[in-house]
C-alpha positions in Angstrom: -0.1 0.0 -0.1 1.1 3.5 -0.6 0.7 6.1 2.1 -1.9 7.5 0.3 -4.1 4.2 0.5 -3.0 3.5 3.6 -4.7 6.7 5.1 -7.9 6.4 2.8 -8.4 2.7 4.7 -8.3 4.3 7.7 -10.4 6.9 7.2 -13.1 4.4 4.9 -12.6 1.4 7.0 -13.1 2.7 10.5 -15.4 5.4 11.9 -13.9 8.6 11.8 -15.9 11.1 14.5 -14.9 13.9 12.8 -16.0 12.7 9.6 -18.9 11.6 10.4 -19.9 12.4 14.1 -22.0 10.9 16.5 -21.9 6.9 15.0 -18.1 6.6 15.3 -18.2 7.3 19.2 -17.6 4.3 20.8 -18.2 4.0 24.4 -15.5 1.6 26.6 -12.2 0.6 26.8 -12.4 -2.7 25.6 -10.7 -2.5 22.1 -8.3 0.3 23.6 -7.3 -2.3 25.8 -7.1 -5.1 23.4 -4.9 -2.8 21.4 -2.8 -1.9 24.0 -2.2 -6.0 25.4 -1.1 -7.3 21.7 1.4 -4.2 21.5 2.8 -5.1 24.7 1.6 -2.1 26.9 3.7 0.3 24.9 2.8 3.3 26.9 4.1 1.7 30.2 8.0 2.7 28.4 7.7 6.1 29.2 6.3 8.9 31.3 3.5 11.0 29.8 1.3 13.8 31.1 -2.6 14.1 30.1 -4.7 16.9 29.3 -8.2 17.2 28.6 -10.8 19.8 28.7 -13.4 21.7 26.4 -10.7 24.4 25.2 -7.3 25.1 25.1 -6.2 21.3 24.9 -3.7 21.9 21.9 -2.7 24.9 23.2 -1.5 23.4 25.9 -0.3 20.6 24.7 2.0 21.8 22.6 3.2 24.8 24.6 4.2 21.8 27.0 6.2 19.9 24.5 7.7 22.7 23.8 9.1 23.4 26.6 9.8 19.9 27.7 11.7 19.9 24.2 13.6 23.0 25.2 14.6 21.0 28.7 16.8 18.7 26.2 14.3 16.1 26.6 12.1 13.3 23.6 8.6 14.3 23.5 6.2 12.6 21.6 3.0 15.2 21.2 -0.6 13.1 20.3 -3.3 15.5 19.4 -6.1 15.2 17.7 -7.6 16.8 15.0 -5.4 17.1 12.6 -5.5 20.0 10.2 -4.0 19.3 7.2 -2.0 15.7 7.3 -3.1 12.7 9.3 0.6 12.4 10.6 0.2 15.7 12.4 -1.5 13.9 15.2 1.5 12.1 16.2 4.8 13.6 16.4 8.1 13.0 18.4 10.1 16.5 18.9 7.8 18.4 16.0 8.7 16.0 13.6 5.6 13.8 11.9 5.2 10.5 12.0 6.9 9.0 9.1 4.6 7.7 6.1 6.1 4.3 6.5 5.7 3.6 10.0 2.0 4.6 9.4 1.8 2.0 6.2 3.8 -0.5 8.0 1.1 -0.6 11.0 -1.5 -1.4 9.1 0.0 -3.4 6.8 1.3 -5.4 9.5 -1.8 -5.2 12.0 -4.9 -5.3 10.1 -5.1 -8.8 10.5 -5.5 -8.5 14.1 -7.1 -5.0 14.9 -10.2 -5.8 11.3 -12.0 -8.3 13.7 -12.2 -5.7 17.1 -13.9 -3.1 14.4 -12.0 -0.2 16.0 -12.9 3.3 15.9 -10.2 5.5 14.2 -9.0 7.4 16.8 -8.8 3.7 18.8 -6.3 2.6 16.1 -4.4 6.0 15.9 -3.9 6.1 19.5 -2.7 2.5 19.2 -0.6 3.4 16.7 1.3 6.7 18.6 2.0 5.1 21.7 3.1 2.0 19.6 5.7 4.7 17.8 6.5 6.7 20.6 7.6 3.4 22.5 9.6 2.7 19.6 11.5 6.0 19.1 12.8 5.9 23.0 11.1 8.8 23.5 11.3 10.3 27.4 7.9 11.7 28.0 4.7 12.3 26.0 1.7 14.8 26.1 -0.9 13.2 25.1 -4.3 15.1 24.5 -7.7 13.4 25.7 -9.8 12.8 22.0 -13.3 13.8 23.4 -14.2 13.8 27.3 -12.0 11.7 29.5 -13.3 9.1 31.8 -13.8 6.4 28.4 -11.5 8.2 26.1 -9.0 5.2 24.9 -5.9 7.8 25.6 -6.9 7.6 29.7 -5.0 3.6 29.8 -1.9 5.9 30.6 -1.3 6.3 34.2 0.5 10.0 34.0 3.0 11.8 36.1 1.0 14.7 35.6 -3.2 15.4 34.4 -4.5 18.4 33.1 -8.3 20.1 33.0 -8.1 23.2 31.1 -11.3 24.0 31.5 -14.9 23.6 30.8 -17.9 24.4 28.8 -20.9 23.0 26.8 -20.2 21.0 24.1 -20.2 17.3 22.9 -23.5 17.1 25.0 -24.5 14.5 23.1 -22.0 12.3 24.7 -20.5 13.9 27.9 -24.1 15.3 29.3 -25.8 18.7 29.1 -24.8 20.5 32.1 -21.6 21.4 33.0 -21.2 19.2 35.8 -22.0 16.2 34.4 -19.4 17.3 31.6 -17.0 18.0 34.5 -17.2 14.4 35.7 -16.4 12.5 32.2 -13.8 15.1 32.0 -12.7 14.2 35.8 -12.6 10.7 34.4 -8.5 11.3 33.6 -8.1 12.0 37.6 -5.6 9.2 38.9 -4.6 7.8 42.0 -2.0 10.0 43.7 -1.2 11.9 40.4 -1.3 15.6 40.9 -4.2 17.1 38.9 -4.2 20.9 37.8 -7.6 22.6 36.8 -7.2 25.6 34.8 -10.6 27.0 35.3 -13.8 26.0 37.1 -17.1 27.8 37.3 -19.1 27.0 40.7 -21.1 23.6 38.3 -17.7 22.5 38.3 -14.8 23.3 40.9 -16.7 20.3 43.7 -16.8 17.8 41.3 -13.1 17.9 40.7 -12.9 18.2 44.6 -14.7 15.2 44.9 -13.1 12.9 42.6 -9.4 14.0 43.8 -10.6 13.0 47.0 -12.1 9.9 46.0 -9.0 8.6 44.6 -6.3 10.4 46.8 -5.2 13.1 43.8 -3.3 16.3 44.4 -5.2 18.9 43.0 -4.5 22.5 41.9 -6.0 25.7 40.8 -4.1 27.5 38.5 -6.9 30.2 38.6 -6.2 30.6 42.6 -2.4 30.4 42.1 -2.3 33.4 39.4 0.8 33.0 38.0 -0.1 35.3 34.8 0.1 38.9 36.7 -0.5 40.3 33.5 -0.1 40.3 29.9 -0.3 42.2 26.9 -0.5 41.7 23.3 2.3 43.1 21.0 1.5 44.8 17.7 4.1 42.6 16.5 2.1 38.9 17.1 2.4 37.3 20.1 1.5 38.2 24.2 4.7 39.6 26.6 3.3 38.0 30.1 4.7 39.5 33.5 4.7 36.3 35.8 4.7 35.2 39.3 7.7 33.1 39.3 9.2 33.5 36.2 9.6 37.3 35.0 9.0 38.1 32.1 8.2 35.8 29.2 7.1 35.9 25.6 4.5 33.9 24.0 4.3 33.5 20.2 0.6 32.4 20.6 -1.7 35.6 20.5 -5.1 34.6 21.3 -7.2 36.6 23.6 -7.8 32.8 24.9 -4.1 32.3 25.5 -3.6 34.4 28.7 -5.6 31.6 30.7 -3.5 28.3 29.0 -0.4 30.3 29.8 -1.8 30.4 33.7 -2.3 27.3 33.4 0.9 26.1 32.0 2.7 27.8 34.2 1.2 26.2 37.4 1.7 22.8 35.6 5.3 23.5 35.0 6.3 24.0 39.1 4.3 19.9 39.0 6.9 18.8 36.8 9.4 20.7 38.7 10.5 22.7 35.6 12.4 25.8 36.5 15.1 26.7 33.6 14.1 30.3 32.6 15.8 30.0 29.3 13.8 26.4 28.4 10.7 28.2 29.3 10.8 31.0 27.2 11.6 29.0 24.5 9.3 27.0 24.9 6.7 29.6 25.1 8.2 31.9 22.2 8.8 29.0 19.3 5.8 26.3 20.0 4.7 26.8 16.2 8.4 26.2 15.3 9.1 23.4 17.4 5.8 21.7 17.4 4.1 22.6 14.1 1.0 23.8 15.7 -1.1 25.8 13.9 -4.6 27.4 13.1 -4.4 29.5 16.7 -4.9 33.0 15.9 -2.7 32.7 12.9 -1.8 35.5 11.3 -1.0 34.3 7.1 -0.7 37.4 5.5 -0.5 41.7 6.1 -2.5 44.4 4.4 -4.9 42.8 4.8 -4.3 41.4 7.9 -5.5 38.0 7.6 -5.8 35.8 10.6 -7.3 32.2 11.1 -8.3 30.5 14.7 -10.0 27.0 15.3 -12.2 27.9 18.3 -15.4 26.5 17.4 -17.9 26.3 20.6 -19.5 29.4 22.6 -16.4 29.0 25.4 -13.6 29.8 22.3 -16.4 32.6 21.0 -16.4 34.1 24.2 -12.6 35.0 23.3 -12.4 35.4 20.1 -15.7 38.2 19.5 -13.9 40.3 21.4 -10.5 40.5 20.2 -12.3 40.6 16.6 -14.3 43.5 17.5 -11.3 45.2 18.9 -9.3 45.0 15.7 -8.2 48.6 14.3 -9.3 48.2 10.8 -11.1 49.8 7.1 -13.4 46.9 6.9 -14.3 43.5 9.1 -14.6 40.5 6.7 -15.2 37.1 8.3 -15.3 33.9 6.7 -17.3 31.5 8.6 -18.8 28.0 8.5 -19.5 25.6 11.6 -20.3 22.3 12.2 -23.8 20.6 13.5 -22.8 20.2 16.7 -21.9 23.4 17.7 -24.5 25.9 19.7 -24.4 27.9 16.4 -27.3 30.3 17.8 -25.2 31.3 20.5 -22.2 31.7 18.3 -23.7 34.1 16.3 -24.9 36.1 18.4 -21.2 36.5 19.5 -20.6 37.9 16.1 -19.7 41.5 15.6 -22.6 43.3 13.3 -20.4 45.6 11.6 -18.7 42.8 9.8 -19.1 41.8 5.7 -19.7 38.0 5.9 -18.5 35.3 3.6 -20.7 32.2 4.9 -19.0 28.9 4.1 -19.6 25.1 4.6 -16.2 22.6 5.3 -16.0 19.5 3.5 -16.6 17.0 5.9 -20.3 15.5 6.5 -20.6 16.9 9.8 -20.8 20.9 8.4 -23.7 22.7 8.5 -25.0 23.2 5.7 -24.1 26.7 3.5 -28.1 27.4 3.5 -28.7 26.9 7.1 -25.3 29.1 8.2 -26.4 31.9 5.9 -30.1 31.5 7.1 -28.4 31.7 10.8 -26.4 35.0 9.8 -29.9 36.3 8.6 -31.9 36.2 11.5 -29.2 37.6 13.8 -28.8 40.4 11.2 -25.4 39.7 9.5 -25.2 40.7 6.7 -22.9 38.3 3.9 -23.5 36.2 1.2 -22.7 32.2 0.2 -20.0 30.1 -0.9 -20.2 26.6 -1.3 -16.2 26.3 -0.5 -13.8 27.8 2.1 -11.3 28.7 -1.1 -13.9 30.6 -2.7 -15.0 32.3 0.1 -11.5 33.3 0.9 -10.3 34.7 -1.9 -13.7 36.5 -2.5 -12.6 37.9 0.4 -8.6 39.1 -0.2 -10.3 40.4 -3.5 -12.6 42.6 -1.8 -10.6 43.9 1.1 -8.0 46.9 1.0 -5.2 46.7 2.6 -6.3 48.1 6.0 -8.9 45.3 6.2 -8.9 42.5 8.6 -10.0 39.2 7.5 -11.2 36.4 10.1 -11.2 32.8 8.7 -13.3 30.5 11.5 -16.4 29.1 13.2 -14.4 25.5 13.1 -11.2 24.0 12.9 -12.6 22.1 9.8 -13.1 25.3 8.2 -9.4 26.2 9.4 -8.0 22.8 7.6 -9.7 23.6 4.5 -8.3 27.3 4.5 -5.0 25.8 4.9 -5.3 23.1 2.7 -5.5 25.0 0.1 -3.2 28.1 0.2 
């Protein structure tokens, strides 16, 4: 099999949540445990950090990996979803897993796993852990796929667990209240393993405290430790931080929501016993180069300024809407689409009324139909035109734009994926 044939096989022969949604979600860890036993429990051969949460998992995972790399460690990084290339999900010191390793895994192991009928994510997790063990990594940063308690990454016993925050998302699987969702994500809390909670609300904090007490896990609340004293967005990009324990730091990632993420990361560093300023500064300031992270308030060009961001739910848009509205520009242009398990009505209420919209839909089955997106926009008093693809919408915005305009592309990870795949 070629690499292209192998990836096509993975996507077409296993249920893929990113493509089909609920039908790909497999409750329980039976397949994961069977795969893990078959490969000799590879995750036991390296240390791990486990990261769950509604928003911020990707930024926190990549930034921690960048700091650990700057410490001189060999670091595995397992994240999802990918934006352009399947191999983005599995990296060692920023380098994507080679095509050959993906091909070999499928060709050599399909006779074992096909009878199990695993999901795409179950299979990808097994591949990641096997590859990390073969690469003899020192530590892996492992991002939860969905939820926590029943997520197939939850077979690991990490040296540190992190839950970034909780907001209403994936309610059909995790529950329709913040407390229920917190309960699912609290499933990653392990006996005697420190847990850092990034943000809480009244409904979620008791859930975390109860679970931590039950299993005997030391629990720490980053918002109470207040590592980030102040922050300032830089005109040239990124954010400058004044911190409690680490002095002045510069972060490459420029989204307003990164202040919360950075506070969580700096709190986590205490429990990882990482104190070297140079490693911390290097990781924060160069996270994209060190890990390959894309799509987080990513600047694609200037004159006009073009920004894309993968924020895709109400929790993410609470920050994005403020940052977009604060832009000093001649005309604000927004290329926008969402997927069908998100609260499009609430997000639409947050969008700026004074923007010109380019309504679109991503090339995945879960995308809200273009007509539905445009109809919702009209209902909320937003003015725009319809485009059948993200590429068409983006290029129309570019053609219309003056040098002093600001163009934003987002609403879904898959909108950003289509954008980055086409430019």
